[in-house]
N, C-alpha and C positions, 0 to 999 in steps of 0.2 A: 929749680929745676930748668934745665935747658930744653931746647927744641930738638927734635929728631928729624933728620933729612933721609928720606927714602930714596935709594939710588936703584934704578932698575926699570923694567918694563911691566905693563899689565896688559893682558888682552881681554877685550870684551866682545860680546856678540849682542847686537841690537836687533830686535824683531820689529818689523813694521807691518801692521796689518792694513791692507789697502782698501779693501771693499769686498762686496760679494763676489765669489769666484766667477759666476756667470755674467756679471754686469761688465759690458764693454768699456764703460768709463773707468772702471777699476784698473783694467789693463792699460788703458792710455795713461792713467795717473802713475801706474808703476813705471812706464817709460820715462816720465818727467822725474820720478824719484831716482831712477838709476842714471840720469844724465850727469855729467861731471860738473856742469855748471847750470845756472837758472834758479828761478825763484822757488822751485820745488825740490831742487837737488839736495839729497840727503848728504852727499859728500861735501858739497859747497857749504851747507849749514854747519856741519860739524867742524870743518877746517876753516871756517871764517875766523875763528879765534884759535889759532893752532896751539897756543899755550893755555886755553881755557880760562882766560883772564889772569894769567900769570901763576896758576896754580901748578901747572906741569911744564916740562920743557917743550914737548910737542906732542900732538895727536894726530894719527894718520888712519884714514880709512883704507884698510888693506885690501879688501874686496867685498863683493856682495855675492851672494850665492843662495841656493836652496829656495828658489821660486816654487812655492807649494801652496797646497790648500790647507786650511785650519778648520776644524769642525767645532762649532759652538752653537748651542741653542737650536739644533736641528737645522743649521745653515752651514754652508761651505764659504769661507773667506779666502781671499788671495793674500799670501804673505811672502816676505822676502827677509833674509837675514844680512846684516852688514857686519863685517869683522873689523874691529877697531883696536889699534895698538897705541897705548899711551906710554911715553917715555918720561921719566922724572929725572 
């Protein structure tokens, strides 16, 4: 049996829960996650290996959106979504 090569793109949404919605440090941390560079940058972490170790042709963080609250266990948490496109 031979190997199969997939050609195309796949889109993913990554949800990041930052902390309690009313916590000031959660909002400050969110700013760091949204930064295009830096130790806490989600974009920088994902695109650091733009081929994901040679598994794909490229991965791109297309956008971040939907800063909102998430209800869980009688608490509100701050969350954001990142839209990722993977090209193979």
